[in-house]
N, CA, C and O of each residue as an XYZ file, in Angstrom:
320
protein
N       0.076    -18.359     -4.512
C      -0.953    -17.482     -5.004
C      -1.744    -16.913     -3.826
O      -1.984    -17.589     -2.825
N      -2.133    -15.664     -3.976
C      -2.841    -14.980     -2.901
C      -4.318    -15.350     -2.880
O      -4.868    -15.860     -3.856
N      -4.936    -15.079     -1.750
C      -6.370    -15.286     -1.648
C      -7.080    -14.267     -2.535
O      -6.587    -13.153     -2.712
N      -8.221    -14.633     -3.091
C      -8.951    -13.653     -3.889
C      -9.459    -12.518     -3.003
O      -9.916    -12.745     -1.883
N      -9.373    -11.314     -3.514
C      -9.831    -10.166     -2.745
C     -11.138     -9.655     -3.320
O     -11.346     -9.662     -4.533
N     -11.990     -9.225     -2.455
C     -13.284     -8.695     -2.864
C     -13.357     -7.241     -2.416
O     -13.664     -6.945     -1.262
N     -13.073     -6.352     -3.342
C     -13.107     -4.933     -3.040
C     -14.467     -4.397     -3.475
O     -14.809     -4.436     -4.657
N     -15.226     -3.905     -2.527
C     -16.528     -3.342     -2.878
C     -16.759     -2.075     -2.058
O     -16.315     -1.947     -0.917
N     -17.467     -1.155     -2.684
C     -17.814      0.102     -2.036
C     -19.304      0.313     -2.244
O     -19.805      0.203     -3.363
N     -20.004      0.614     -1.169
C     -21.442      0.816     -1.276
C     -21.764      2.304     -1.251
O     -21.116      3.087     -0.556
N     -22.753      2.663     -2.005
C     -23.141      4.060     -2.147
C     -23.618      4.656     -0.825
O     -23.398      5.839     -0.566
N     -24.258      3.860     -0.001
C     -24.795      4.391      1.262
C     -23.678      4.787      2.231
O     -23.878      5.667      3.069
N     -22.489      4.142      2.130
C     -21.371      4.507      2.999
C     -20.775      5.849      2.598
O     -20.132      6.514      3.410
N     -20.986      6.245      1.349
C     -20.440      7.509      0.845
C     -21.502      8.596      0.806
O     -21.282      9.651      0.211
N     -22.632      8.360      1.421
C     -23.728      9.328      1.519
C     -24.195      9.799      0.148
O     -24.530     10.971     -0.026
N     -24.221      8.898     -0.822
C     -24.729      9.219     -2.153
C     -23.780      9.991     -3.044
O     -24.157     10.363     -4.155
N     -22.568     10.245     -2.598
C     -21.594     11.004     -3.384
C     -20.767     10.034     -4.229
O     -19.967      9.268     -3.693
N     -20.960     10.068     -5.540
C     -20.264      9.114     -6.409
C     -18.775      9.392     -6.496
O     -17.984      8.456     -6.605
N     -18.372     10.658     -6.450
C     -16.937     10.978     -6.503
C     -16.213     10.402     -5.288
O     -15.116      9.855     -5.400
N     -16.843     10.535     -4.140
C     -16.264      9.991     -2.911
C     -16.178      8.469     -2.998
O     -15.225      7.861     -2.512
N     -17.185      7.866     -3.624
C     -17.219      6.421     -3.784
C     -16.068      5.946     -4.674
O     -15.424      4.941     -4.373
N     -15.812      6.663     -5.758
C     -14.710      6.310     -6.654
C     -13.383      6.435     -5.931
O     -12.530      5.553     -6.032
N     -13.205      7.538     -5.196
C     -11.953      7.728     -4.441
C     -11.749      6.613     -3.423
O     -10.640      6.104     -3.259
N     -12.816      6.244     -2.749
C     -12.753      5.179     -1.743
C     -12.376      3.844     -2.385
O     -11.579      3.082     -1.837
N     -12.966      3.570     -3.566
C     -12.651      2.346     -4.298
C     -11.182      2.317     -4.697
O     -10.509      1.302     -4.518
N     -10.677      3.433     -5.239
C      -9.278      3.488     -5.654
C      -8.331      3.281     -4.466
O      -7.302      2.618     -4.600
N      -8.676      3.846     -3.311
C      -7.853      3.650     -2.121
C      -7.795      2.171     -1.729
O      -6.735      1.648     -1.386
N      -8.950      1.512     -1.786
C      -8.993      0.097     -1.420
C      -8.186     -0.746     -2.397
O      -7.489     -1.676     -1.992
N      -8.281     -0.421     -3.679
C      -7.536     -1.166     -4.695
C      -6.040     -0.977     -4.486
O      -5.277     -1.937     -4.595
N      -5.604      0.264     -4.182
C      -4.188      0.513     -3.925
C      -3.717     -0.253     -2.694
O      -2.631     -0.833     -2.690
N      -4.544     -0.249     -1.654
C      -4.173     -0.928     -0.413
C      -4.000     -2.426     -0.632
O      -3.103     -3.042     -0.056
N      -4.853     -3.009     -1.459
C      -4.774     -4.445     -1.745
C      -3.694     -4.779     -2.773
O      -3.406     -5.952     -3.012
N      -3.093     -3.749     -3.385
C      -2.021     -3.911     -4.385
C      -2.489     -4.712     -5.603
O      -1.712     -5.483     -6.167
N      -3.723     -4.543     -6.006
C      -4.270     -5.294     -7.128
C      -3.622     -4.862     -8.437
O      -3.208     -5.706     -9.232
N      -3.532     -3.564     -8.664
C      -2.966     -3.058     -9.920
C      -1.479     -3.388    -10.007
O      -1.001     -3.827    -11.053
N      -0.744     -3.179     -8.915
C       0.692     -3.470     -8.915
C       0.949     -4.941     -9.240
O       1.869     -5.269     -9.989
N       0.138     -5.805     -8.678
C       0.325     -7.234     -8.900
C       0.091     -7.611    -10.364
O       0.827     -8.426    -10.921
N      -0.916     -7.029    -10.977
C      -1.174     -7.342    -12.391
C      -0.047     -6.834    -13.273
O       0.329     -7.497    -14.240
N       0.497     -5.669    -12.954
C       1.623     -5.145    -13.732
C       2.837     -6.053    -13.576
O       3.544     -6.318    -14.549
N       3.083     -6.534    -12.349
C       4.216     -7.433    -12.115
C       4.051     -8.740    -12.881
O       5.031     -9.302    -13.371
N       2.829     -9.220    -12.984
C       2.585    -10.502    -13.645
C       2.614    -10.414    -15.168
O       2.629    -11.443    -15.844
N       2.623     -9.211    -15.711
C       2.663     -9.063    -17.168
C       3.965     -9.588    -17.749
O       3.985    -10.145    -18.847
N       5.037     -9.410    -17.017
C       6.348     -9.844    -17.495
C       6.970    -10.831    -16.517
O       6.720    -10.792    -15.312
N       7.776    -11.705    -17.069
C       8.500    -12.667    -16.237
C       9.690    -11.965    -15.610
O      10.415    -11.235    -16.286
N       9.892    -12.186    -14.318
C      11.092    -11.679    -13.662
C      11.894    -12.866    -13.176
O      11.361    -13.814    -12.599
N      13.178    -12.790    -13.423
C      14.048    -13.880    -12.992
C      14.040    -13.958    -11.468
O      13.869    -12.939    -10.799
N      14.221    -15.144    -10.919
C      14.214    -15.284     -9.457
C      15.256    -14.399     -8.773
O      14.991    -13.850     -7.703
N      16.428    -14.255     -9.375
C      17.457    -13.405     -8.766
C      17.000    -11.946     -8.742
O      17.242    -11.229     -7.771
N      16.336    -11.510     -9.823
C      15.821    -10.146     -9.876
C      14.714     -9.955     -8.843
O      14.637     -8.906     -8.204
N      13.872    -10.947     -8.680
C      12.786    -10.869     -7.695
C      13.353    -10.737     -6.279
O      12.850     -9.957     -5.471
N      14.399    -11.503     -5.990
C      15.038    -11.419     -4.669
C      15.618    -10.031     -4.445
O      15.478     -9.458     -3.364
N      16.273     -9.490     -5.477
C      16.882     -8.170     -5.372
C      15.809     -7.107     -5.103
O      15.983     -6.241     -4.245
N      14.707     -7.185     -5.842
C      13.624     -6.227     -5.631
C      13.025     -6.359     -4.239
O      12.700     -5.364     -3.590
N      12.887     -7.592     -3.796
C      12.323     -7.834     -2.468
C      13.212     -7.218     -1.384
O      12.717     -6.613     -0.434
N      14.543     -7.380     -1.540
C      15.470     -6.798     -0.572
C      15.392     -5.274     -0.572
O      15.411     -4.643      0.485
N      15.305     -4.684     -1.776
C      15.211     -3.226     -1.867
C      13.941     -2.703     -1.203
O      13.974     -1.708     -0.479
N      12.824     -3.381     -1.456
C      11.567     -2.958     -0.846
C      11.642     -3.056      0.675
O      11.158     -2.176      1.387
N      12.250     -4.130      1.162
C      12.379     -4.309      2.610
C      13.242     -3.210      3.222
O      12.923     -2.684      4.288
N      14.340     -2.864      2.541
C      15.219     -1.814      3.045
C      14.485     -0.473      3.066
O      14.593      0.287      4.028
N      13.736     -0.192      1.996
C      12.969      1.051      1.933
C      11.926      1.110      3.048
O      11.727      2.153      3.670
N      11.263     -0.023      3.291
C      10.254     -0.098      4.345
C      10.892      0.139      5.710
O      10.341      0.861      6.541
N      12.058     -0.473      5.940
C      12.754     -0.285      7.213
C      13.114      1.177      7.439
O      12.918      1.713      8.530
N      13.648      1.825      6.387
C      14.014      3.239      6.515
C      12.794      4.099      6.822
O      12.855      5.002      7.657
N      11.691      3.817      6.146
C      10.466      4.575      6.358
C       9.980      4.420      7.800
O       9.591      5.397      8.440
N      10.005      3.185      8.304
C       9.562      2.933      9.680
C      10.488      3.611     10.689
O      10.032      4.143     11.701
N      11.782      3.588     10.406
C      12.746      4.232     11.295
C      12.510      5.744     11.338
O      12.570      6.354     12.405
N      12.239      6.346     10.168
C      11.943      7.776     10.131
C      10.694      8.094     10.941
O      10.643      9.098     11.651
N       9.691      7.235     10.830
C       8.465      7.445     11.595
C       8.752      7.433     13.091
O       8.271      8.281     13.843
N       9.551      6.444     13.504
C       9.871      6.319     14.930
C      10.607      7.551     15.448
O      10.303      8.064     16.525
N      11.591      8.025     14.655
C      12.355      9.189     15.113
C      11.470     10.433     15.166
O      11.610     11.248     16.078
N      10.566     10.589     14.208
C       9.649     11.733     14.226
C       8.746     11.685     15.446
O       8.499     12.708     16.085
N       8.259     10.501     15.768
C       7.397     10.362     16.946
C       8.155     10.723     18.213
O       7.637     11.423     19.083
N       9.398     10.234     18.306
C      10.210     10.539     19.492
C      10.446     12.039     19.609
O      10.339     12.612     20.693
N      10.772     12.674     18.471
C      11.031     14.108     18.490
C       9.795     14.888     18.895
O       9.887     15.848     19.660
N       8.630     14.477     18.382
C       7.399     15.198     18.735
C       7.059     14.990     20.205
O       6.548     15.902     20.856
N       7.335     13.802     20.734
C       7.086     13.548     22.151
C       8.030     14.341     23.024
O       7.636     14.835     24.081
N       9.292     14.470     22.588
C      10.270     15.242     23.355
C       9.903     16.722     23.371
O      10.117     17.398     24.378
N       9.357     17.233     22.278
C       8.964     18.632     22.221
C       7.792     18.911     23.164
O       7.701     19.995     23.742
N       6.906     17.940     23.317
C       5.742     18.109     24.182
C       6.155     18.188     25.648
O       5.496     18.849     26.450
N       7.228     17.522     25.986
C       7.664     17.466     27.400
C       8.380     18.692     27.815
O       8.807     18.799     28.965
């Protein structure tokens, strides 16, 4: 089980703008994966299915990181 997360947004950090405060709160909630975790916990997933999903997520993450690296290299090469 994960550590409890405390997501809070203060009005003074958003300069009194409530819309900005809501957006900031939603970003923090997404970053902490709070909503995704509750959706996952609604249904039981078999251990084999969980492993399969974990592998897929890891592969997707690797591809994303590789694309980032190649883009950075290309942008650096263009600068030179």
